[in-house]
N, C-alpha and C positions, 0 to 999 in steps of 0.2 A: 657423538663424541667417541674418540678412541678410548676403549675401555679395557682394563685388565682386572682379573679376579685373582685373589689370593685366598686359598682354602686352607683353613686350620683343620687338618685331617682328623685328629683325635677329638677335637671339640665337636665336629660334625658326627663322628662315629658314636660318641657317647650319647648324642642326642637321639639316635635311632636304635640304640642297643637293646631297648626293651620292646621295640616294634618288630614287625615281621622280618625274618631272616633275608628275604629276597632284596631288601633295601640295602644290604651290604654290597650288592653288585650294582653300584649306583652310577648313573650317567651324569657326571659332573658337567660335561660339555653342554648337554641339553638343559640341565638345571640352571646353569649360569645364563645361558642364552634366554631362558624364560624371563629373566628379570631385566633384560635389556629393552630399551625403547627402539622404535623403528629407525630413529635417527642415530642410534649408537652403532659403532663397528667394533668387533672383537679384536683386541690386540693380542691378548694371551690369557691363559688360565694356568695357574701354578698350584700344585697340591703339595702341602708340607706334612710330613709324617715321619715315622721311624718304625723299624721292624723289631718286634718283640722276639729276639733270637733265642731266648731261653724257653720259648714255647714253639717248638718246631712246626707243629701242624698249623697253628694260627699264623705263624710267620710265612709259611709256604702259601697259604691262601692269600695273605696280604700281598705277597710278591706277584701272584697271578693277577690280582686286582690292579696293582700298579702297572703291570704290562698292558692291561686292558685300557687303563687311563691314557697311557702313552699312545696306544693305537688310535685313540680319539683326539690326539693332538694336545693333551694336557701335559704340561711340564711337571717334572718331579724334583723336589728338593727334600732330601732325607737328613734327619737328625739322628739321635741315638738315645739309648737308655743307659742310665748309670746305676750300678748297684749301690744300695744304701742300707745301712743297718738302722732299724727304727724299733722302738719299744712296742710290743704287742699291747693293744688296749685292754686285753683280758688277763693275760698271764704276766705282763710287764717284762717278759724276757725279750732280748733283742732278736729280731727276725730280719731276714733279708728281703728288701723291697727293691723294686725297680722304678726309677724316676725318669720320665722323659726329659731330655735336655736339648737345648738349642732351637727348638721349633719356634717359640715366640720371637727369639732374637733373629732367626732366619727370616721370618715373615716381616718383621719390622725393617730389617736392613734391605730386603728386596723391595719393600714398598717405597722406602726412601730413594733407593737407586732408580726405581721406575719413575718416580715423580720428577727426578732430575733429567730423565731422558727426553729429548725432543719428541714431540708427538703424543706423549701421554697426557690425556685430558681428564681421565676419570679412573680412580682406583677404588675397587670394591673389596672389602674384607668379608669373607664368608666365615664368620666366627662371632661368638658372643663373649669372648674372653676379654675382660676389662684390662688385662695386662698390656693390650695393644693400644690403649688410649694414648699413652705418651707419643707413640709413633704417629697416630692420627693428628694430634695437636702440632707436632713439629712439621709435618707435611703441610698442614693448613697455613702455618706461619711462614715457612720458607718458600712454599710454592702456592701462593694464593689463587693462581689460575687453575689449579687442579681440583676437581670435584672429588670428594671422598665420601663413599657410601658404605653401607653394611647390609649384608643379607644374613639374618640371624638363623642358624640352624633351628630345628624344631624345639620349641620351648627353651631356647637359649637367649632370648631377647632380654636386654637389660636397659632400664631407663638411663643409666649412667652412660653407657656406650651410645645409645640413641641420641642423647643430647650433644654429643661431640661431632657427629657426622652431618653431612649436608642432607642426606636422605637415608632411609632404612626400610627394609622389608622383613616381614616374618615369614616362616615356612610352615604351612599346614600339612597334615598327612595327605590331603588330596593332591597337593603339589608333589610331594615325595613320590606318591604312587605312579606318577606319570613318567618318572625318569629312572627306569631300571634297564640295564644293558641287555642286549640279546644273550641268550644262553651260550651260543657259540658265535664268536667274532672271528673275522678273517682279516689279517694284517695285509698291507700292500705287497709283502713278499710271499703271500700265499699261506703263511703259517696261521693255524687256528688257535684261538684262546677260548677255553671252556670254563664256564662258571663252576666253581667248586660245588660238589654235590650238597654240602651242608648249607649252602645259601639258596638252594632252589625251592 
């Protein structure tokens, strides 16, 4: 089946945040292919995220990672963070927080658009975010020929999401450890991309 994967970048990132740093230099291309059957053909992989621009070092590492993803053929769709004042749970004073915006909507809209495209037979959400369930339901209703699946990031599986899709897979640490990008990658134009020192 012609298959497309939609990766919820921060949902995945937070699932590995307490694991070893090397996993942040992750091979999404290899990981998604791991969950395909021999009868499946890869149509596309799209990674959805946003840059935390108020943290320059982290943002710079993230940009290098995005470049590495693109070098592996992964499409990139970026949202943004919005500043928001919220009360501190300890002192009750308002503090500045940053809230990721647009990613869920971007994933849902891209999923629906892909379902409407000729040739799309299977859409796989790489996320455990139940906010995506309405998109799953609408795709199943409007495009009953499209198979909808989920690959849950590490310990992000939910029964609620699992009940809505045609199939689902969990992600173990053994699987994660198989898919780390090479420390140095070479792009088709000869430019090299190097894994940030903090992730080695």
